[in-house]
C-alpha positions as CSV (number, residue, x, y, z in Angstrom):
1,Y,-67.2,227.4,30.7
2,N,-65.7,225.0,33.4
3,A,-69.2,223.6,34.5
4,A,-70.6,223.2,30.6
5,I,-66.9,221.5,29.7
6,S,-67.3,219.3,33.1
7,A,-71.1,218.5,32.1
8,C,-69.9,217.5,28.6
9,G,-67.3,214.9,30.3
10,K,-69.8,213.5,32.4
11,G,-72.3,213.2,29.3
12,K,-69.6,211.8,27.6
13,A,-69.7,214.5,25.1
14,W,-66.1,215.0,24.9
15,Q,-66.8,216.8,21.4
16,K,-68.7,219.4,22.7
17,A,-66.3,220.1,25.7
18,M,-63.4,221.0,22.7
19,I,-65.6,223.0,21.3
20,F,-66.3,225.0,24.5
21,L,-62.6,224.8,25.4
22,E,-61.8,226.1,21.8
23,D,-64.7,229.3,21.8
24,M,-63.0,230.6,25.1
25,P,-60.5,233.2,23.6
26,R,-63.5,234.0,21.6
27,C,-65.0,235.2,24.8
28,V,-61.9,236.4,26.1
29,L,-61.6,233.8,28.7
30,V,-58.4,232.1,29.6
31,P,-58.4,228.5,30.2
32,D,-57.1,227.2,33.3
33,I,-56.5,224.3,35.4
34,V,-59.9,223.2,36.2
35,T,-60.5,223.9,32.3
36,Y,-58.1,221.8,31.0
37,S,-58.5,219.0,33.6
38,S,-62.2,218.8,33.0
39,A,-61.6,218.6,29.3
40,I,-59.0,215.7,29.3
41,R,-61.4,214.0,31.3
42,A,-64.2,214.6,28.9
43,C,-61.7,212.8,26.5
44,E,-61.0,210.1,28.8
45,K,-64.7,209.7,29.4
46,G,-64.8,209.7,25.5
47,A,-62.0,207.2,24.7
48,R,-60.0,209.7,23.0
49,W,-56.6,209.1,24.4
50,R,-54.6,211.0,21.9
51,Q,-56.9,214.1,22.5
52,A,-56.5,213.7,26.3
53,L,-52.6,213.6,25.9
54,G,-52.7,216.8,23.4
55,L,-54.6,218.6,25.9
56,L,-52.1,217.7,28.6
57,E,-49.2,219.1,26.0
58,L,-51.2,221.9,25.5
59,T,-51.4,223.0,29.1
60,R,-47.6,222.7,29.4
61,N,-46.8,224.6,26.5
62,D,-49.3,227.1,27.5
63,T,-49.5,229.5,30.9
64,V,-51.0,226.4,32.7
65,I,-48.9,224.3,34.8
66,P,-50.6,220.5,35.1
67,D,-51.3,219.4,38.2
68,V,-51.8,216.2,39.7
69,L,-55.4,215.6,38.4
70,N,-54.7,216.5,34.8
71,Y,-51.9,213.6,34.7
72,D,-54.4,211.5,36.3
73,A,-57.4,211.8,33.9
74,A,-54.4,211.6,31.0
75,I,-53.4,208.5,32.7
76,S,-56.4,206.8,33.3
77,S,-57.2,207.9,29.5
78,C,-54.2,205.9,28.3
79,V,-54.6,202.9,30.6
80,K,-58.1,202.4,29.5
81,A,-56.9,202.4,25.6
82,E,-54.1,199.9,26.7
83,Q,-51.6,202.4,25.6
84,C,-48.8,201.0,28.2
85,Q,-46.0,203.3,27.0
86,H,-47.6,206.7,27.2
87,T,-49.2,205.4,30.3
88,L,-45.0,204.7,31.8
89,C,-44.1,207.8,30.4
90,L,-46.9,210.0,32.3
91,L,-46.2,208.2,35.4
92,E,-42.9,209.2,35.2
93,L,-43.9,212.9,34.7
94,M,-46.5,212.8,37.2
95,S,-44.0,211.4,40.0
96,A,-41.3,214.1,38.8
97,L,-44.1,216.6,39.6
98,V,-45.1,215.4,42.8
99,W,-41.6,215.3,44.0
100,D,-41.1,219.0,43.1
101,Q,-44.1,219.8,44.6
102,T,-43.3,218.0,47.6
103,L,-39.9,219.5,48.0
104,S,-40.9,223.2,47.1
105,L,-43.6,222.6,50.4
106,A,-40.8,221.4,52.0
107,L,-38.8,224.4,51.8
108,L,-41.4,226.7,52.0
109,E,-42.2,225.0,55.6
110,G,-38.4,225.4,56.7
111,D,-38.5,229.0,55.6
112,L,-41.8,229.4,57.9
113,A,-40.5,227.5,60.7
114,R,-37.0,229.6,60.6
115,R,-39.5,232.9,61.5
């Protein structure tokens, strides 16, 4: 399904990408970070910034933790739609995410160095 959703994004067929995403639970498949990133990118390519933001929010409410690629796709979608306020909010959220990941990595490296 990830490859199909990604292909839909490249073909600017965001509706088909959403159909694949919505069909996954019926097939007992769980969307992962790649699935959501591809779906958000498909919405970006289809100029559907609201859907991109909805998917990003869905990842935050699901068991998936959004990563920089998810935020990048959503930000790009908002920039193309000239949604400045949403863009700034997403940049702030992404900045916090990057800071958390950097801090976690530094703590892990420090812990490993002590061993």
